[in-house]
C-alpha positions in Angstrom: -6.2 -46.1 4.0 -3.0 -46.4 1.9 0.5 -45.4 2.8 0.4 -42.5 0.3 -2.7 -41.1 2.0 -1.0 -41.4 5.4 2.1 -39.6 4.1 0.0 -36.9 2.6 -1.9 -36.3 5.8 1.4 -36.3 7.7 2.8 -33.7 5.4 -0.4 -31.6 5.9 -0.2 -31.8 9.7 3.5 -30.9 9.6 2.7 -27.9 7.4 -0.1 -26.7 9.7 2.1 -27.1 12.8 4.9 -25.1 11.1 2.5 -22.4 9.9 0.9 -22.0 13.3 4.2 -22.1 15.4 6.1 -20.0 12.8 9.2 -22.2 13.4 10.0 -21.6 9.7 9.0 -18.7 7.4 5.9 -19.6 5.3 7.8 -19.6 2.0 10.3 -22.1 3.5 7.5 -24.3 4.7 6.2 -24.4 1.2 9.6 -25.2 -0.2 10.0 -28.0 2.4 6.7 -29.5 1.3 7.8 -29.2 -2.3 11.0 -31.2 -1.6 9.5 -33.8 0.9 6.6 -35.0 -1.3 8.7 -36.3 -4.3 11.2 -38.0 -2.0 8.3 -39.9 -0.4 7.1 -41.0 -3.8 3.6 -39.5 -3.5 4.3 -37.3 -6.5 7.1 -37.1 -9.1 9.8 -34.5 -9.2 8.2 -32.9 -12.2 4.9 -32.6 -10.4 6.7 -31.1 -7.4 8.2 -28.2 -9.4 5.3 -27.6 -11.9 4.1 -24.7 -9.7 6.8 -22.4 -11.1 5.3 -22.7 -14.5 1.6 -22.4 -13.5 -0.6 -19.6 -14.8 -1.3 -18.5 -11.2 2.3 -18.0 -10.2 3.1 -16.0 -13.4 0.0 -13.9 -12.9 1.0 -13.1 -9.3 4.5 -11.9 -10.5 2.8 -9.7 -13.1 0.4 -8.2 -10.6 3.3 -7.4 -8.3 5.1 -5.6 -11.1 2.0 -3.6 -12.1 1.3 -2.7 -8.4 4.9 -1.5 -8.0 4.5 0.6 -11.2 1.3 2.2 -9.9 3.1 3.1 -6.6 6.1 4.5 -8.4 4.1 6.6 -10.9 2.5 8.7 -8.2 -1.1 7.8 -9.0 -1.7 7.1 -5.3 -0.7 10.6 -4.3 -3.2 12.1 -6.7 -5.9 9.9 -5.2 -5.1 10.8 -1.7 -5.0 14.5 -2.5 -8.4 14.2 -4.2 -9.9 12.6 -1.1 -8.4 15.1 1.2 -10.0 18.0 -0.8 -13.4 16.4 -1.4 -14.4 14.5 1.7 -14.1 17.0 4.5 -13.3 16.3 8.1 -16.2 14.2 9.4 -14.6 11.0 10.7 -17.1 8.5 9.3 -17.1 10.2 5.8 -13.3 10.1 5.8 -13.3 6.5 7.0 -15.7 5.2 4.4 -14.2 7.2 1.5 -10.6 6.1 2.2 -11.7 2.5 2.8 -13.8 2.3 -0.3 -10.9 3.7 -2.4 -8.4 1.2 -1.0 -11.0 -1.6 -1.6 -11.3 -0.7 -5.2 -7.6 -0.3 -5.7 -7.0 -3.7 -4.1 -9.3 -5.3 -6.7 -6.4 -5.0 -9.2 -3.4 -5.5 -7.1 -2.4 -7.4 -4.0 -4.3 -6.2 -0.9 -1.1 -5.9 1.2 0.3 -3.7 -1.6 -2.9 -1.5 -1.6 -2.8 -1.1 2.1 0.9 -0.3 2.2 0.6 2.2 -0.6 -2.3 4.1 1.0 -1.1 4.1 4.6 1.1 7.2 4.4 -1.8 9.0 2.6 -4.2 7.8 5.3 -2.0 9.2 8.0 -1.9 12.6 6.3 -5.7 12.6 5.8 -6.3 11.7 9.4 -3.9 14.3 10.6 -5.6 17.1 8.6 -9.0 15.9 9.8 -7.8 15.4 13.4 -9.0 11.8 13.4 -7.2 9.1 15.5 -5.3 6.6 13.4 -7.1 3.7 15.2 -10.4 4.9 13.6 -9.1 4.8 10.1 -6.4 2.1 9.8 -8.4 -1.1 10.7 -11.4 -0.2 8.4 -8.9 0.5 5.6 -7.1 -2.9 6.2 -10.4 -4.8 6.2 -11.5 -3.0 3.0 -8.2 -4.0 1.4 -8.9 -7.6 2.2 -12.6 -7.3 1.0 -11.5 -5.6 -2.2 -9.4 -8.7 -2.9 -12.6 -10.5 -3.7 -13.8 -8.1 -6.5 -11.8 -9.5 -9.4 -10.1 -12.8 -10.2 -6.6 -11.2 -10.0 -7.0 -9.4 -6.7 -5.8 -12.2 -4.3 -3.7 -15.4 -4.4 -6.7 -17.7 -3.7 -8.7 -16.3 -6.7 -5.7 -16.3 -9.0 -4.9 -19.9 -8.3 -8.6 -20.9 -8.4 -8.8 -21.1 -12.2 -5.7 -23.4 -12.4 -7.4 -25.7 -9.9 -10.7 -25.7 -11.9 -9.0 -26.4 -15.2 -7.0 -29.2 -13.6 -10.3 -30.8 -12.5 -11.9 -30.4 -15.9 -14.1 -27.4 -15.2 -14.5 -24.1 -17.0 -12.5 -21.2 -15.5 -14.0 -17.9 -14.4 -13.4 -14.7 -16.3 -11.9 -11.6 -14.7 -15.2 -10.1 -13.4 -17.1 -13.3 -12.6 -16.6 -12.7 -8.9 -17.4 -9.0 -9.0 -21.0 -9.1 -7.7 -19.9 -11.1 -4.6 -16.9 -8.8 -4.0 -18.8 -5.6 -4.3 -21.5 -7.0 -1.9 -18.8 -7.9 0.6 -17.0 -4.5 0.3 -20.3 -2.7 0.6 -21.3 -4.7 3.7 -18.0 -4.0 5.3 -18.2 -0.3 4.7 -21.8 -0.2 6.1 -20.7 -2.2 9.1 -18.0 0.3 10.1 -20.1 3.3 9.2 -22.8 2.1 11.6 -20.8 0.4 14.4 -17.3 1.9 14.3 -17.9 3.9 17.5 -18.6 0.6 19.3 -16.1 -1.9 17.7 -13.0 0.3 17.1 -10.7 1.3 20.0 -10.9 5.0 21.0 -7.2 5.4 21.7 -4.9 7.1 19.1 -2.7 4.6 17.3 1.0 5.0 18.1 2.6 5.6 14.7 6.3 5.9 14.1 7.1 9.5 13.5 8.4 10.5 10.1 11.8 12.0 9.4 10.3 15.4 9.0 8.3 15.2 12.2 11.4 14.2 14.2 13.5 17.1 12.8 10.6 19.6 13.2 10.1 18.8 16.9 13.8 18.5 17.7 14.6 22.0 16.3 11.2 23.6 16.9 10.6 24.4 13.3 7.4 25.7 11.7 5.2 23.1 10.1 2.6 25.1 8.2 2.8 25.8 4.5 0.6 28.5 2.8 0.0 29.8 -0.7 0.0 33.5 -1.4 -1.1 35.1 -4.7 0.9 38.2 -5.6 -1.6 40.8 -6.9 -1.1 43.8 -9.1 -1.5 46.1 -6.1 1.0 44.2 -3.9 4.1 46.0 -2.7 6.1 42.9 -3.5 6.0 43.8 -7.2 9.5 44.3 -8.6 11.3 43.5 -5.3 13.7 40.7 -4.8 13.3 38.1 -2.1 16.5 39.4 -0.4 15.2 42.9 -0.2 12.1 41.8 1.8 14.3 40.4 4.6 11.5 37.9 5.3 13.8 35.6 7.3 14.7 38.1 10.0 11.6 40.2 10.0 8.9 37.5 9.7 10.7 34.2 10.4 9.1 32.8 7.2 10.6 31.1 4.1 9.5 31.2 0.5 10.0 27.6 -0.5 8.5 27.6 -3.9 7.3 30.0 -6.6 4.8 29.3 -9.5 4.5 31.5 -12.6 2.5 30.6 -15.8 2.6 26.9 -14.9 6.3 26.8 -14.2 7.4 25.8 -10.6 10.7 26.9 -9.0 11.6 25.3 -5.7 13.6 27.4 -3.2 13.9 30.4 -5.5 17.2 32.3 -5.5 17.4 35.3 -3.2 17.8 37.6 -6.2 14.5 36.4 -7.8 12.2 39.4 -8.3 8.5 38.9 -7.5 5.8 39.9 -9.9 2.0 40.0 -10.1 0.2 36.7 -10.9 2.9 34.7 -9.2 2.0 32.2 -6.5 4.3 31.7 -3.5 4.5 28.7 -1.2 5.5 30.0 2.2 6.7 28.1 5.3 6.0 29.6 8.7 3.6 30.1 11.5 0.1 31.2 10.5 0.3 34.5 12.4 3.6 35.4 10.8 2.5 34.5 7.3 -0.8 36.4 7.9 1.2 39.5 9.0 3.4 39.3 5.9 0.3 38.9 3.6 -1.3 42.0 5.2 1.8 44.1 5.1 2.3 43.5 1.4 -1.3 43.2 0.2 -1.1 39.6 -1.1 -3.9 37.1 -1.2 -3.6 34.3 1.3 -5.3 31.1 0.2 -7.4 28.8 2.5 -5.6 25.7 1.2 -2.8 24.5 -1.0 -3.8 24.2 -4.7 -0.6 24.3 -6.6 2.0 23.1 -4.1 0.0 20.5 -2.2 2.9 18.1 -2.9 5.0 20.0 -0.4 2.7 18.9 2.4 3.2 15.3 1.4 6.0 13.9 3.5 6.7 11.2 0.8 7.6 14.0 -1.6 9.3 16.8 0.5 10.5 17.6 4.0 13.3 18.6 6.3 16.8 17.2 6.3 20.0 17.8 8.4 23.2 18.6 6.6 26.6 18.8 8.3 29.7 20.8 7.0 32.5 18.2 6.9 36.2 19.0 7.4 38.1 20.3 4.4 34.8 21.4 2.8 35.4 24.3 0.3 32.4 26.2 1.7 34.1 26.7 5.2 34.4 30.4 5.9 31.8 31.4 3.3 28.2 32.5 3.7 25.1 31.1 2.0 24.9 34.1 -0.4 28.5 33.6 -1.5 27.9 30.1 -2.7 24.4 30.7 -4.2 22.9 27.9 -2.1 19.3 28.2 -3.2 20.2 28.8 -6.8 22.6 25.9 -7.1 20.9 23.2 -4.9 17.1 24.2 -5.0 16.9 23.8 -1.2 15.7 26.3 1.4 18.0 26.8 4.4 15.8 27.0 7.5 18.3 27.2 10.4 22.0 27.0 11.0 23.2 25.5 14.3 26.8 25.8 15.5 28.8 23.1 17.2 27.9 24.8 20.5 24.2 24.3 19.7 23.5 28.0 19.0 20.9 28.8 16.4 21.9 31.8 14.1 20.4 33.9 11.4 21.0 32.0 8.2 22.1 35.0 6.3 24.9 36.2 8.5 26.9 33.2 9.8 29.8 31.8 7.7 30.1 28.0 7.5 32.3 26.2 9.9 33.5 22.6 10.1 30.9 20.5 12.0 28.2 23.2 11.7 24.6 21.8 11.2 22.2 23.2 8.7 18.5 22.3 8.5 17.0 22.5 4.9 13.6 22.0 3.4 13.0 20.7 -0.1 12.0 17.8 -2.3 13.6 14.5 -1.5 14.9 14.4 -5.1 16.8 17.6 -4.6 18.0 16.6 -1.1 19.2 13.3 -2.4 21.2 15.0 -5.1 23.3 16.6 -2.3 24.8 13.2 -1.6 27.1 13.5 -4.5 28.5 16.8 -3.3 31.6 16.4 -1.0 31.2 19.9 0.5 28.0 18.8 2.4 27.2 15.6 4.3 23.5 14.6 4.7 23.0 12.9 8.0 19.3 12.4 7.7 18.2 8.9 6.7 16.1 9.7 3.6 14.3 6.8 1.9 10.7 7.8 1.3 8.6 5.7 -1.1 8.5 8.4 -3.8 12.2 9.4 -3.6 12.8 8.4 -7.3 9.2 8.5 -8.5 8.6 10.2 -11.8 5.2 11.8 -11.6 5.0 12.3 -15.3 4.6 8.6 -15.8 1.0 8.4 -14.5 -0.4 8.3 -18.1 2.1 5.5 -19.0 1.1 3.5 -16.0 -2.6 3.9 -16.6 -2.1 3.0 -20.3 -0.3 -0.2 -19.3 -3.1 -1.2 -16.9 -5.7 -0.5 -19.6 -3.9 -2.7 -22.1 -3.6 -5.6 -19.5 -7.3 -5.4 -18.6 -8.3 -5.0 -22.3 -6.4 -8.2 -23.2 -8.1 -10.1 -20.4 -11.6 -8.9 -21.5 -10.8 -10.0 -25.1 -10.2 -13.5 -23.7 -6.5 -13.8 -23.6 -4.8 -15.8 -20.8 -4.6 -13.9 -17.5 -0.8 -14.5 -17.1 0.0 -13.4 -20.6 -2.3 -10.3 -20.4 -0.9 -9.0 -17.1 2.7 -9.8 -18.0 2.2 -7.7 -21.2 1.0 -4.8 -19.0 4.0 -5.3 -16.7 6.4 -5.3 -19.7 4.8 -2.1 -21.0 5.5 -0.4 -17.7 9.1 -1.4 -17.9 9.5 -0.4 -21.6 7.8 3.0 -21.0 10.0 3.7 -18.0 7.5 3.5 -15.2 9.6 0.7 -13.7 13.4 1.2 -14.1 15.1 -2.0 -15.3 17.3 -2.1 -12.1 14.1 -2.3 -10.0 12.4 -5.1 -11.8 13.5 -8.0 -9.6 13.4 -6.1 -6.3 9.7 -5.2 -7.1 8.8 -8.9 -6.9 8.0 -10.4 -3.5 9.8 -13.7 -4.1 8.7 -15.1 -0.8 5.1 -15.0 -2.0 6.1 -16.6 -5.3 7.8 -19.5 -3.6 4.9 -19.9 -1.2 2.4 -20.2 -4.0 4.6 -22.4 -6.2 5.6 -24.6 -3.2 2.0 -25.3 -2.1 0.6 -26.3 -5.4 2.3 -29.8 -5.1 0.4 -30.4 -1.8 -2.9 -30.1 -3.7 -1.6 -32.5 -6.4 -0.5 -35.0 -3.6 -4.0 -34.8 -2.0 -5.7 -35.6 -5.3 -3.2 -38.2 -6.5 -2.9 -40.1 -3.3 -6.7 -40.4 -2.7 -6.6 -38.2 0.4 -8.9 -35.7 -1.1 -11.5 -38.3 -2.1 -11.3 -39.8 1.4 -11.8 -36.5 3.1 -14.6 -35.5 0.7 -16.5 -38.7 1.4 -16.2 -38.1 5.1 -17.7 -34.6 4.8 -20.4 -35.8 2.5 -21.5 -38.5 4.9 -21.5 -35.9 7.8 -23.5 -33.1 6.2 -25.0 -34.8 3.1 -28.6 -34.7 4.5 -28.4 -31.0 5.3 -29.9 -28.2 3.3 -28.0 -26.3 0.6 -27.5 -23.1 2.7 -26.3 -25.2 5.7 -23.8 -27.0 3.5 -22.5 -23.7 2.1 -22.2 -22.4 5.6 -20.1 -25.4 6.6 -17.8 -24.9 3.6 -17.4 -21.2 4.4 -16.6 -21.9 8.1 -14.2 -24.7 7.3 -12.3 -22.4 4.9 -12.3 -19.5 7.3 -10.9 -21.8 10.0 -8.0 -23.0 7.8 -7.2 -19.5 6.7 -6.8 -18.3 10.2 -4.0 -20.7 11.0 -2.3 -21.1 7.6 -1.9 -19.3 4.3 -5.1 -18.5 2.5 -3.5 -19.9 -0.7 -2.7 -23.1 1.1 -6.3 -23.4 2.4 -7.6 -22.9 -1.2 -5.2 -25.5 -2.7 -6.4 -28.0 -0.1 -10.1 -27.4 -0.1 -11.0 -26.6 -3.7 -10.3 -30.2 -4.9 -12.3 -31.5 -1.9 -15.4 -29.4 -2.7 -15.3 -30.2 -6.4 -15.5 -33.9 -5.4 -18.3 -33.2 -3.0 -20.3 -31.2 -5.5 -21.7 -34.2 -7.3 -22.8 -35.9 -4.1 -24.6 -32.7 -3.1 -26.0 -32.1 -6.5 -24.4 -28.7 -6.7 -22.3 -26.8 -9.3 -18.7 -27.6 -8.5 -17.5 -24.2 -9.7 -19.8 -22.4 -7.3 -18.5 -24.4 -4.3 -14.9 -23.8 -5.5 -15.5 -20.1 -5.8 -17.0 -20.0 -2.2 -13.7 -21.6 -1.0 -11.5 -19.1 -2.8 -13.6 -16.1 -1.5 -13.9 -17.5 2.0 -10.1 -17.9 2.2 -10.1 -14.1 2.6 -12.4 -14.3 5.7 -9.5 -13.7 8.1 -10.4 -11.0 10.5 -10.6 -12.6 13.9 -6.9 -12.6 14.5 -4.1 -10.4 13.0 -2.8 -13.5 11.1 -3.6 -12.1 7.7 -0.7 -10.3 6.2 -2.6 -7.0 5.9 -3.8 -7.1 9.5 -0.3 -8.0 10.7 1.2 -5.1 8.7 -1.3 -2.6 10.1 -1.4 -3.7 13.7 1.4 -1.5 15.1 0.5 1.4 12.9 -3.0 1.6 14.4 -1.9 0.7 17.9 -4.1 -2.3 18.0 -4.2 -5.4 20.3 -5.4 -8.9 19.6 -8.6 -8.0 21.6 -9.4 -5.2 19.1 -9.3 -7.7 16.2 -11.4 -10.1 18.1 -14.1 -7.5 18.8 -14.2 -5.9 15.3 -13.2 -9.0 13.4 -15.8 -11.4 14.9 -18.7 -9.4 13.6 -16.9 -8.8 10.3 -16.3 -12.5 9.9 -19.9 -13.3 10.5 -21.1 -10.6 8.0 -18.6 -12.0 5.5 -19.8 -15.5 6.0 -23.5 -14.6 5.6 -23.0 -12.3 2.6 -20.7 -14.6 0.7 -22.9 -17.7 1.2 -26.0 -15.9 0.1 -24.4 -14.4 -3.0 -22.9 -17.7 -4.0 -26.3 -19.4 -3.4 -28.1 -16.8 -5.5 -25.7 -16.5 -8.4 -23.8 -19.8 -8.7 -25.7 -22.6 -7.1 
């Protein structure tokens, strides 16, 4: 055993200890490795920094940008609304449909991104169907991880795999080479939770952090239900203004939006006259809205069809506004400043400094007075520039600046990227072209380009590539491969595949799945000739098995969702142990059938 081999193993042990103990952030551990190795002479300085120019790292950056564009375009909101309307309220149907959707979405973007994007929608779906968060969030998280095995751009291990294969002189995989394995894994995971969710998932409701709207609603005892009413030709509302109806005092309800001939008006002005064929969005308790509908002969819908976005707390909600000293509205009433007309917000309640709640129509503004409003976050945010009002609610929802009219542009950009890949162009070039299109078409504003990239992940990936180079160059990889070959060389093919799958799973539990891939792929490629197997098949098994991380909440998706679902480590051990076994069996059998 040479000095270079000893140094390489020493760096590996140091990295594992730091990964497990979390004394340093994972990206800093990778940078530390990148700096130590050239100083020891195991690799050159050029080899240490070559990761930043690798196809894998550039592809990851492009995938992050495309994922951010998908989020910002509002496509996810449309998907969530579609599921809410089509699936119903049966818990297992909701669980499988939402998990399957996230799994498919995560096949074209980072699984943590897919999980984060869909979590608010999942909470909304669960709330409407009265399903505990703990019954939906873990299956969704597992599906996001499983969906990361459907295409070669869905996870870090698969993105970096082709670089490792090319480096070893093997042919790379195309975009959908792994799809049969990924779909089998996702299908097995969905079937597992459909059959055994009652047994493996905790029954307690997950403790989720209340949203801004929930906190304000509960604090001031505000109504939470929104209904749509169609104004008919026979309705007594025809020709009357909103002010004439006196709906605030008589019914304690609020008209928060109006639709006519495809045009939407939020918080219509009190002088607005109502006409037949208009649709109103009304905020209030069900009994009060029903009474209003009966009194005025309007049709009350069973669900929101036009203004469903107003139920989405990422798009609209309540906010608190204070009247500051020296405001020009002090002493004036709402009707005198045309509040609804000028600001497109619906005033819900006015509370004096003494804590008394007053009728919104009659009380003049005073310094320090609090007003609760309802509206879109975009309209609420625009109030920040007005010195006469001070927003004290912390509003920073995901879709605050989203431009929903960019959905087609985002889908076009994705289609171009995938089309270029299918025509044989390099993965990094194809996806960066798609990302650039999103920027040029305005899906991603120029000021948000660099914040959209998770630079920690970029440095983690680029910093771990030199460790794989050191393993190969020093001879450590060959030494380790020889040891494993001597240990399991006489075993059958399926048994050897099982050993590789288990070894990869073990490494992925205690260190980055990218790091596990970088370390193990060169090993199995060397071992393949001794076993008489296809090296690309064994390498693919490693890259897929690197996602087999369900036993502990160490995977970034599981860690992200742990508190949202109110889970404990024991919950992951119970549900994750069976999932890990299913993953191992399915992945080994699929690789055996299709690639060995």
